[in-house]
Structure formats: C-alpha cells, structure tokens
Wavefront OBJ file of the C-alpha trace (Angstrom):
o trace
v -24.698 19.853 57.226
v -24.330 21.953 54.086
v -26.534 19.704 51.882
v -29.916 21.266 52.670
v -28.665 24.795 52.167
v -26.978 24.003 48.853
v -29.980 22.034 47.618
v -32.349 24.911 48.424
v -30.048 27.376 46.699
v -29.881 25.211 43.576
v -33.647 24.849 43.466
v -34.008 28.597 43.723
v -31.591 29.137 40.834
v -33.359 26.530 38.690
v -36.650 28.213 39.366
v -35.110 31.524 38.311
v -33.840 29.951 35.079
v -30.152 30.853 35.692
v -28.611 27.876 37.537
v -25.040 26.882 36.706
v -24.301 23.195 36.419
v -20.694 22.051 36.304
v -19.376 20.392 33.167
v -20.336 16.721 33.020
v -16.764 15.459 33.108
v -16.116 17.269 36.385
v -18.925 15.348 38.112
v -21.502 16.928 40.397
v -20.572 18.233 43.815
v -21.063 15.338 46.186
v -23.024 17.363 48.669
v -25.621 18.284 46.014
v -25.962 15.135 43.895
v -25.320 12.277 46.278
v -29.093 11.728 46.590
v -29.752 12.238 42.891
v -32.058 9.712 41.222
v -32.443 9.665 37.430
v -36.014 10.443 36.272
v -38.228 7.464 35.710
v -38.874 6.708 32.043
v -42.106 8.179 30.707
v -44.953 5.748 30.861
v -46.407 4.626 27.566
v -49.920 5.972 27.081
v -52.609 3.491 27.857
v -53.965 1.657 24.847
v -57.516 2.895 24.246
v -60.022 0.460 25.585
v -62.182 -1.345 23.099
v -65.656 0.208 22.818
v -68.301 -1.501 24.923
v -70.326 -3.295 22.297
v -73.991 -4.011 23.045
v -75.621 -7.414 23.025
v -78.113 -6.323 20.350
v -78.954 -3.492 17.960
v -82.057 -2.230 19.765
v -84.519 0.398 18.508
v -87.165 2.507 20.270
v -90.890 2.144 19.587
v -94.157 2.871 21.349
v -95.816 -0.434 22.182
v -99.139 1.320 22.701
v -99.309 2.850 19.222
v -99.853 1.387 15.774
v -96.950 0.612 13.483
v -99.133 1.247 10.426
v -96.823 3.463 8.327
v -99.718 5.485 6.887
v -101.040 6.603 10.262
v -98.136 6.267 12.729
v -96.440 9.467 11.601
v -92.763 10.310 11.600
v -90.588 9.843 14.641
v -90.209 6.950 17.035
v -92.598 4.548 15.275
v -91.389 5.427 11.809
v -87.868 4.103 12.414
v -89.042 0.604 13.346
v -91.813 0.634 10.715
v -89.249 1.321 7.970
v -87.971 -2.256 8.396
v -91.457 -3.791 8.141
v -92.787 -1.968 5.083
v -91.513 -0.870 1.680
v -92.714 1.846 -0.724
v -93.309 1.922 -4.463
v -90.308 4.251 -4.816
v -87.542 5.198 -2.428
v -85.590 8.458 -2.570
v -81.835 8.140 -3.000
v -79.246 10.493 -1.515
v -80.004 13.081 -4.218
v -83.783 12.990 -3.675
v -84.219 11.060 -6.907
v -86.912 8.320 -6.925
v -85.648 4.747 -7.289
v -88.311 2.115 -8.146
v -88.786 -0.568 -5.500
v -92.235 -2.195 -5.357
v -92.990 -0.456 -8.653
v -91.187 -2.064 -11.574
v -92.032 0.448 -14.284
v -94.347 3.370 -14.987
v -95.657 5.364 -17.962
v -97.646 8.534 -18.694
v -100.454 9.296 -21.097
v -100.109 12.210 -23.508
v -101.891 14.666 -21.178
v -99.465 14.106 -18.307
v -102.433 13.525 -16.029
v -102.543 9.723 -15.945
v -99.670 7.624 -14.620
v -99.786 3.819 -14.887
v -97.665 1.813 -12.448
v -96.479 -1.744 -13.011
v -96.381 -3.584 -9.689
v -93.233 -5.655 -9.258
v -93.755 -9.405 -9.542
v -92.299 -11.900 -7.073
v -92.788 -9.667 -4.013
v -94.441 -11.273 -0.993
v -95.788 -10.053 2.304
v -94.498 -11.507 5.547
v -97.313 -14.105 5.532
v -96.139 -15.372 2.131
v -98.982 -13.870 0.096
v -98.070 -11.997 -3.113
v -98.136 -8.211 -3.468
v -100.946 -7.135 -5.827
v -102.217 -3.951 -7.432
v -105.215 -4.057 -5.077
v -102.851 -3.807 -2.086
v -101.241 -0.732 -3.610
v -104.602 0.788 -4.475
v -105.929 0.476 -0.935
v -102.788 1.922 0.662
v -102.648 4.903 -1.692
v -106.333 5.685 -1.200
v -105.756 5.674 2.558
v -102.649 7.837 2.138
v -104.537 10.470 0.141
v -106.856 10.896 3.134
v -104.159 10.618 5.828
v -102.669 13.423 7.875
v -99.156 12.335 6.944
v -99.454 12.041 3.161
v -102.486 14.123 2.154
v -100.473 17.257 1.367
v -97.956 15.656 -0.952
v -100.731 13.711 -2.734
v -103.130 16.656 -2.961
v -103.160 16.550 -6.776
v -104.192 12.859 -6.857
v -107.792 12.749 -8.130
v -108.194 8.976 -8.384
v -106.370 5.687 -7.763
v -107.562 2.382 -9.263
v -106.201 -1.120 -9.853
v -107.084 -2.396 -13.329
v -107.629 -5.907 -14.622
v -104.086 -6.053 -15.969
v -102.741 -5.846 -12.437
v -101.605 -2.239 -12.849
v -102.287 0.800 -10.676
v -103.644 3.854 -12.503
v -103.228 7.252 -10.817
v -105.132 10.228 -12.215
v -104.000 13.749 -11.306
v -105.885 17.033 -11.227
v -102.844 18.819 -12.713
v -99.773 17.482 -14.555
v -96.826 16.473 -12.383
v -94.199 14.303 -14.040
v -92.312 14.147 -10.744
v -95.096 12.082 -9.148
v -92.785 9.065 -8.475
v -90.779 11.233 -6.044
v -93.962 11.550 -3.970
v -94.749 7.838 -3.924
v -92.360 6.724 -1.194
v -95.495 5.632 0.649
v -95.005 2.263 2.434
v -97.461 -0.370 1.204
v -99.401 -2.658 3.558
v -101.466 -5.724 2.744
v -105.073 -5.074 1.833
v -107.432 -5.756 4.712
v -104.808 -5.507 7.480
v -104.764 -1.711 7.844
v -106.870 -1.898 10.987
v -104.322 -4.081 12.767
v -101.805 -2.583 15.177
v -99.107 -4.124 12.967
v -100.353 -4.519 9.373
v -98.506 -6.946 7.108
v -95.660 -5.564 4.999
v -93.079 -6.660 2.429
v -90.005 -5.435 4.341
v -86.915 -7.378 5.441
v -88.177 -7.888 9.015
v -91.360 -9.051 10.706
v -92.609 -8.275 14.207
v -92.102 -11.188 16.607
v -92.559 -11.758 20.329
v -95.196 -10.154 22.502
v -95.699 -7.970 25.542
v -92.477 -6.307 26.599
v -90.304 -8.647 24.530
v -91.239 -7.658 20.978
v -88.510 -7.644 18.363
v -87.977 -7.410 14.649
v -86.975 -10.785 13.229
v -85.228 -11.113 9.870
v -87.352 -12.746 7.180
v -85.930 -15.845 5.552
v -88.185 -15.304 2.514
v -87.581 -11.612 1.893
v -88.028 -11.068 -1.827
v -84.823 -9.055 -2.230
v -82.731 -11.892 -0.803
v -80.048 -9.633 0.641
v -77.993 -10.523 3.703
v -78.992 -8.541 6.768
v -76.411 -7.487 9.387
v -78.475 -8.755 12.363
v -81.183 -11.375 12.686
v -83.013 -9.877 15.651
v -83.600 -6.254 16.620
v -85.122 -5.832 20.099
v -87.710 -3.078 20.455
v -87.653 -0.957 23.609
v -90.772 0.919 24.654
v -90.503 4.708 24.500
v -93.634 6.732 25.081
v -92.213 9.887 23.497
v -89.129 11.509 21.979
v -87.626 12.534 25.309
v -87.899 8.964 26.576
v -86.227 7.682 23.415
v -83.363 10.141 23.924
v -82.946 8.966 27.518
v -82.921 5.336 26.391
v -80.192 6.149 23.898
v -78.090 8.045 26.431
v -78.308 5.099 28.847
v -77.514 2.608 26.060
v -80.818 0.802 26.216
v -81.298 1.826 22.581
v -78.433 1.664 20.085
v -79.751 3.643 17.103
v -81.818 6.809 17.140
v -82.892 9.127 14.331
v -83.323 12.673 15.629
v -83.443 16.333 14.775
v -80.240 17.499 16.512
v -81.603 21.012 16.876
v -84.094 19.552 19.367
v -81.290 18.491 21.704
v -77.753 19.449 20.560
v -76.238 17.576 23.535
v -76.988 14.301 21.769
v -74.233 15.014 19.263
v -71.536 14.530 21.872
v -68.554 12.289 22.398
v -70.948 9.644 23.667
v -72.445 9.164 20.213
v -71.425 8.635 16.632
v -73.369 10.981 14.383
v -74.232 10.359 10.739
v -76.057 13.156 8.883
v -79.324 12.413 7.121
v -80.460 14.802 4.371
v -83.911 16.376 4.567
v -86.097 18.573 2.381
v -86.596 21.027 5.271
v -85.714 24.491 4.028
v -85.107 27.526 6.214
v -85.601 30.885 4.529
v -86.349 34.576 4.939
v -89.776 35.673 3.765
v -90.547 39.244 2.666
v -93.639 41.378 2.957
v -93.987 42.288 -0.706
v -97.269 44.188 -0.327
v -97.590 47.543 -2.067
v -96.129 50.371 -0.005
v -93.722 48.126 1.884
v -89.953 48.443 1.504
v -89.657 44.922 0.111
v -92.319 45.449 -2.516
v -89.233 46.255 -4.626
v -87.844 42.989 -6.081
v -84.407 44.582 -6.471
v -84.185 45.194 -2.711
v -85.379 41.651 -1.994
v -82.676 40.299 -4.271
v -80.071 42.485 -2.557
v -81.152 41.241 0.852
v -80.822 37.648 -0.361
v -77.337 38.364 -1.730
v -76.368 39.850 1.627
v -77.000 36.675 3.635
v -73.717 34.974 4.570
v -75.145 31.471 4.253
v -71.916 29.525 4.563
v -70.959 31.168 7.859
v -74.503 30.781 9.104
v -74.625 27.049 8.366
v -71.145 26.440 9.764
v -71.135 28.622 12.870
v -74.707 29.350 13.913
v -76.155 25.993 12.899
v -73.101 23.967 13.979
v -72.846 22.316 10.545
v -76.336 20.838 10.990
v -77.467 22.323 7.687
v -76.288 22.872 4.117
v -76.249 26.404 2.724
v -78.563 26.941 -0.249
v -79.269 29.939 -2.475
v -82.199 28.285 -4.244
v -85.364 26.538 -3.014
v -84.150 23.051 -3.853
v -81.716 20.859 -1.945
v -78.077 21.344 -3.041
v -77.926 17.531 -3.205
v -80.474 17.452 -6.017
v -79.228 17.339 -9.630
v -81.699 20.184 -10.259
v -79.781 22.584 -8.003
v -78.246 25.258 -10.314
v -74.826 25.640 -8.737
v -73.616 27.610 -11.745
v -76.069 30.392 -10.830
v -74.762 30.841 -7.301
v -73.393 34.274 -6.404
v -70.383 34.632 -4.111
v -71.098 36.412 -0.826
v -69.672 39.931 -0.638
v -70.836 42.500 1.907
v -68.938 45.223 0.040
v -70.837 44.516 -3.178
v -74.145 44.536 -1.321
v -73.316 47.870 0.342
v -72.368 49.354 -3.016
v -75.592 48.106 -4.584
v -77.657 49.463 -1.686
v -76.071 52.904 -2.134
v -76.910 52.767 -5.816
v -80.485 51.836 -4.879
v -80.782 54.932 -2.673
v -80.508 53.171 0.673
v -77.860 55.547 2.075
v -79.922 58.629 2.889
v -79.183 58.528 6.599
v -82.889 58.166 7.322
v -83.046 54.920 9.290
v -85.676 52.359 8.290
v -86.678 50.307 11.322
v -87.491 46.770 10.166
v -88.767 43.788 12.132
v -87.770 40.174 11.493
v -90.258 37.741 13.036
v -89.228 34.315 14.291
v -91.206 31.697 16.194
v -89.820 31.195 19.678
v -88.897 27.794 21.061
v -86.032 26.879 18.713
v -82.675 28.302 19.757
v -81.076 27.570 16.397
v -83.721 29.465 14.427
v -83.574 32.393 16.837
v -79.767 32.521 16.662
v -79.906 32.408 12.865
v -82.445 35.235 12.767
v -80.271 37.392 15.033
v -77.180 36.631 12.925
v -78.971 37.708 9.751
v -80.454 40.820 11.366
v -77.072 41.954 12.665
v -75.245 41.342 9.394
v -77.923 43.043 7.278
v -78.474 46.130 9.408
v -76.686 48.107 6.692
v -76.862 51.794 5.766
v -80.531 52.797 6.208
v -81.686 49.408 7.526
v -81.960 48.603 11.223
v -83.416 45.136 11.727
v -84.830 44.006 15.056
v -85.672 40.357 15.761
v -89.061 39.737 17.402
v -89.539 36.266 18.885
v -93.218 35.366 19.154
v -95.110 32.344 20.466
v -96.157 30.104 17.586
v -99.818 31.179 17.503
v -98.887 34.881 17.621
v -96.197 34.349 14.975
v -98.675 32.649 12.635
v -101.330 35.294 13.260
v -98.839 38.065 12.389
v -97.930 36.324 9.132
v -101.557 35.830 8.148
v -102.322 39.477 8.928
v -99.277 40.732 7.004
v -97.933 42.462 10.111
v -94.233 42.032 9.396
v -91.373 43.248 7.254
v -89.432 39.989 7.253
v -89.909 36.576 8.803
v -87.691 33.571 9.415
v -89.498 30.547 8.026
v -89.037 26.806 7.919
v -90.900 24.488 5.556
v -90.671 20.840 4.568
v -90.711 20.795 0.777
v -91.975 17.812 -1.156
v -89.422 15.897 -3.223
v -90.932 17.119 -6.495
v -89.758 20.572 -5.320
v -93.147 22.148 -5.981
v -93.112 25.765 -4.757
v -96.649 26.732 -5.709
v -97.864 27.195 -2.135
v -94.806 29.262 -1.205
v -94.452 31.611 -4.173
v -97.538 31.045 -6.344
v -99.909 34.005 -6.550
v -102.604 32.205 -4.541
v -100.191 30.047 -2.526
v -101.429 29.009 0.905
v -98.006 29.797 2.410
v -97.414 32.967 0.402
v -97.757 35.271 3.415
v -95.836 38.110 1.775
v -98.353 38.674 -1.016
v -95.845 38.044 -3.816
v -97.591 37.897 -7.190
v -95.841 37.346 -10.504
v -97.453 35.897 -13.631
v -94.156 34.620 -15.029
v -93.499 32.751 -11.786
v -96.907 31.037 -12.007
v -96.268 29.974 -15.608
v -92.798 28.637 -14.837
v -94.135 26.650 -11.871
v -96.667 24.956 -14.156
v -94.073 24.240 -16.846
v -91.699 22.818 -14.233
v -94.331 20.387 -12.946
v -95.375 19.241 -16.414
v -91.889 18.922 -17.959
v -90.579 15.492 -18.915
v -87.000 16.759 -18.839
v -87.055 19.011 -15.790
v -83.422 20.208 -15.789
v -83.823 23.037 -18.322
v -87.149 24.212 -16.909
v -85.748 24.086 -13.383
v -82.860 26.326 -14.365
v -85.220 28.868 -15.918
v -87.428 28.820 -12.821
v -84.564 29.217 -10.354
v -82.921 31.967 -12.394
v -86.211 33.858 -12.401
v -86.650 33.387 -8.642
v -83.106 34.604 -8.069
v -83.921 37.941 -9.707
v -87.433 38.436 -8.306
v -86.608 36.987 -4.856
v -90.049 36.150 -3.446
v -88.056 34.638 -0.597
v -84.422 34.171 0.373
v -83.502 30.496 0.863
v -80.945 30.050 3.636
v -80.212 26.346 4.076
v -81.537 22.804 4.205
v -81.484 21.119 7.583
v -79.955 17.740 8.286
v -81.195 15.167 10.747
v -78.790 12.914 12.622
v -78.683 9.165 12.964
v -77.079 8.511 16.336
v -75.268 5.301 17.220
v -72.746 4.518 19.910
v -69.085 4.592 18.830
v -67.946 1.573 16.866
v -71.263 -0.286 16.935
v -72.429 0.406 13.352
v -70.258 1.121 10.338
v -71.441 1.816 6.817
v -74.426 4.018 7.638
v -75.532 6.040 4.607
v -79.012 7.377 5.412
v -81.182 8.534 2.548
v -83.943 11.120 2.916
v -86.698 9.634 5.101
v -84.928 6.249 5.241
v -82.310 5.453 7.859
v -81.600 1.908 6.630
v -80.362 2.662 3.116
v -77.936 -0.111 1.973
v -78.338 -1.886 5.297
v -76.888 -5.054 3.760
v -73.544 -3.206 3.602
v -73.488 -2.351 7.309
v -71.057 -3.832 9.790
v -72.664 -4.241 13.219
v -70.434 -5.127 16.171
v -72.119 -6.843 19.092
v -70.717 -8.298 22.295
v -72.217 -11.711 21.517
v -73.278 -13.394 18.291
v -76.925 -12.841 17.528
v -77.185 -15.646 15.021
v -76.254 -13.697 11.917
v -74.073 -15.631 9.567
l 1 2 3 4 5 6 7 8 9 10 11 12 13 14 15 16 17 18 19 20 21 22 23 24 25 26 27 28 29 30 31 32 33 34 35 36 37 38 39 40 41 42 43 44 45 46 47 48 49 50 51 52 53 54 55 56 57 58 59 60 61 62 63 64 65 66 67 68 69 70 71 72 73 74 75 76 77 78 79 80 81 82 83 84 85 86 87 88 89 90 91 92 93 94 95 96 97 98 99 100 101 102 103 104 105 106 107 108 109 110 111 112 113 114 115 116 117 118 119 120 121 122 123 124 125 126 127 128 129 130 131 132 133 134 135 136 137 138 139 140 141 142 143 144 145 146 147 148 149 150 151 152 153 154 155 156 157 158 159 160 161 162 163 164 165 166 167 168 169 170 171 172 173 174 175 176 177 178 179 180 181 182 183 184 185 186 187 188 189 190 191 192 193 194 195 196 197 198 199 200 201 202 203 204 205 206 207 208 209 210 211 212 213 214 215 216 217 218 219 220 221 222 223 224 225 226 227 228 229 230 231 232 233 234 235 236 237 238 239 240 241 242 243 244 245 246 247 248 249 250 251 252 253 254 255 256 257 258 259 260 261 262 263 264 265 266 267 268 269 270 271 272 273 274 275 276 277 278 279 280 281 282 283 284 285 286 287 288 289 290 291 292 293 294 295 296 297 298 299 300 301 302 303 304 305 306 307 308 309 310 311 312 313 314 315 316 317 318 319 320 321 322 323 324 325 326 327 328 329 330 331 332 333 334 335 336 337 338 339 340 341 342 343 344 345 346 347 348 349 350 351 352 353 354 355 356 357 358 359 360 361 362 363 364 365 366 367 368 369 370 371 372 373 374 375 376 377 378 379 380 381 382 383 384 385 386 387 388 389 390 391 392 393 394 395 396 397 398 399 400 401 402 403 404 405 406 407 408 409 410 411 412 413 414 415 416 417 418 419 420 421 422 423 424 425 426 427 428 429 430 431 432 433 434 435 436 437 438 439 440 441 442 443 444 445 446 447 448 449 450 451 452 453 454 455 456 457 458 459 460 461 462 463 464 465 466 467 468 469 470 471 472 473 474 475 476 477 478 479 480 481 482 483 484 485 486 487 488 489 490 491 492 493 494 495 496 497 498 499 500 501 502 503 504 505 506 507 508 509 510 511 512 513 514 515 516 517 518 519 520
C-alpha cells in the first residue's frame, strides 16, 4: 500500500517546515487523510484547589521555660507571651509610642522626672485591677533584667506614689522615654510563677501537653478576637519551631529570615515585620589611618549602592537607609538623602588625591556565620575597590572579630546593632561610646546627641544631628533588617506586624480554619 510511504513523506516535510497541503476545497488525498482525526479540544486548566486550612491557629512555645515576659527573652516564648501581657506603651509601624496601659504622662522642668498615669479599668486575668504598684515592680525587675537593662540604663529610680502614679527618675534627660517603655507588665507577686498573670487578651489554659491560649471574656479592651483558642505546641528551640511550621503543626511563626531563607518559600505566606536592627560599615578613624579623614569616610558612605544591596544581596529582607534611624520613622530626613552615583564618587576621590596609582590595601572585617552579612560585605568591597583602594573581606569567628574591633586592628568592619526606639546613638558615635570601636571623637556630635535626647520637639534637632553625621560620617548606615511573620497560604489575612509585636490590630484579622473553633 502507498499510505505508509506517503504518510512518512508528509511527516518529513512537516518536520522540515515546507510541506504543501492542497487547498481545502480540493479535499485531502484519500490515501493520506483517510485516518485523520481532528485534534481533541484543549482541556481547561484545573481549578486551583482550595488551601488546606488547619483546625486551629497553633503557636510554638517551650513548655519547660517561663512565659514571664521580663525574663523569657525574645524568640519562641515571646510570641505566645505577647498575647498574655501588655506594655505601658506599644510601638506603632513608625516606631512611635502609643499609650496602652499608660493613660497619660508628664515631665518636670528638668526633663529628668517622668510621671505616668496608669490606665483605670484594666484588669488582670484573675479579675484584679492593674495598679501603680504592679507597674513599679515590673519596671524595677526590667531595669535589672538581661533583656531590658540596656534600654533602661538611664533609669535611676522607679516608684509608685500615693496618687496611684508611677514616677520614673532618669540620670540624664530623655524625652523619648515612652518609646522604651514597651515592657509587658505582670501582676505584682506573680513574677516567680512560670506563667505570671497579665492583662492581655488571652490566658493560659489546659495543662501538660495540651496547653492553649484561651480568649478572655473580660478583656478590658473589649475587642473581638479572631479565634477563641490557640493551641501551644512544644518547641525546645528555634530549629524545632521551624520544623513544626514546615510540617504544619504550627501555623504562625515569627523569624529572622536570614537565619533560614528557605522558610520564605511557596509553602509559606510572608509578612514583613519592621525592626530597629541596623547594618552599617564602621571606620577606623584613629590618627594615621586612611579613614581618619572625615571627607573620605563621607565619600565611602556615598559610594555604597544601598538600594541594590537591599534588593539583590539581601533579597528584599531589609530597607536601605542613609541615616542611623529607621526610614519608617518620622524623624528620618529623606530630604537629606543623596542619590547614588559611582561616577560622582570617582570624581570626588580623584579630587581628594586618591588616584595616585599607589594601591592602598584595606581590610573589611565581618563576623562569619551569616551568609547575608558576608555577601553584603563582599558586594560593598567589590563596588568600592576604586582607584587607589583595594578592599579585601576577612571573615572571622565571632570572638576573633570582636577582639580585632576592640584592639583597633581593622580598616573597616561590617556591623549590625539593634538600636533602641529612642534612636540614641551615644554608644555608637559618642566620644566614649562603648560600641565606638573606630575611635571617632567629635565635640559637636556629643552636644547634638545630648540636645536630641532632651528635646521636646525632636524633629528639628534630629535633622541637625543627622545632617552633621552625614558630613562627618562616623559610620555608614546601610539598611534596617526586617523580620518575617510566616503563615501558611490563605490561613491568616490582615496581618500588619508592628516592631516587636506580631499581633498588631489582631481584631481585624481574618483566620480561616477547617472547622469552627467557637469564635462568633
């Protein structure tokens, strides 16, 4: 038969892209098309399956550790504790303090004494009222605690008075004190308990391996909560908590994504959470060093391509910043920002005599163990090895890194620091600052730092301080990190985490569960 031969010939021509098909009205040759079958219609794409909703909104916690918010520290315990306890003030999305358990506050004329009015009508989970004595005891414990001692280092005394107020006396003026008082308050006399009493929207219920957070019917704020019960799942450490999340035994997890970038995958829904963690380049400003010259420090800072660094190297897990204050803060002087231009930096370096052809070998120190920091350091070193500069990155174990900084054995270092929400930079750039490893000393800087802390209206003083730091460049801010709140797709909508508080506006959340949990 001729059919196989003709069919093979036609297929060969089609494959070659030059087959001739007769006009439609002539009809196909019988021997070729008698077995022809029209193509099946394309199948409609499958409708995406509904997400697998969990039975409950579970959280990790360590059943063997205290939930006392003053001593439990940040991390696994802190997430669950945030629903049991409330602070005097809570930071909003711009790092501004919003009064919560404090109703009002005032200062004396020296700026050293702040008097807090404790909010009336607030009760602990046992029904007892919040008092100034409860606040006094918690703050006194916080001043001595590992977690809060640094931010409260200027607190000289805390006392409840007969009027039911709390009087805080400082060793130096700081009108931004309320931004430091997001310290969760516990009931006086219960601090020694594994779970002290708090004023938060939930209370710990159950026992053994079946503990949960149960919504309070008598919560003083009276807001509707998205779920009545939140099961707690034991996690002995961060790695265990991550495993529990990946296996869907836990439905919400707050994490530093630079610890494990794989968490931000298609298996999770990621919501950024702002932090006050600043990454920066520090300079050795000691006499005789290249960066003793403030003009060269300022040029180096101008030469950092922060936007590319935050977007590419840090995978959008940080926000570029040219000043040592979060870009989210109303104090951030955006009008002072300088556009990045390598050409302008090269021109300025030539004018500063950095084009002699005599190579200056410089070392940029970075602590090993964090791939993101190391990648950022290498990015900066490569981009700023300009004209006479050749920058080599040296990754050191933490102890060796710290020893090199303390000994002044560096040209540059990649640093990371958690700033306090009053944006005090005294330890970083003050003449006697504990973290001023580069030996920067400037009398005007010291004066402006004091004025900034004492100012009632901080905006103008902040601008003067940041403008001065831009020109003297004791350090080069790079970015502010973001944490991530991880949930599984479709389970929680409306997340808007504030600094240090995952559950901001929780009453506005929509939580989808596979079965009703009793929430109305």
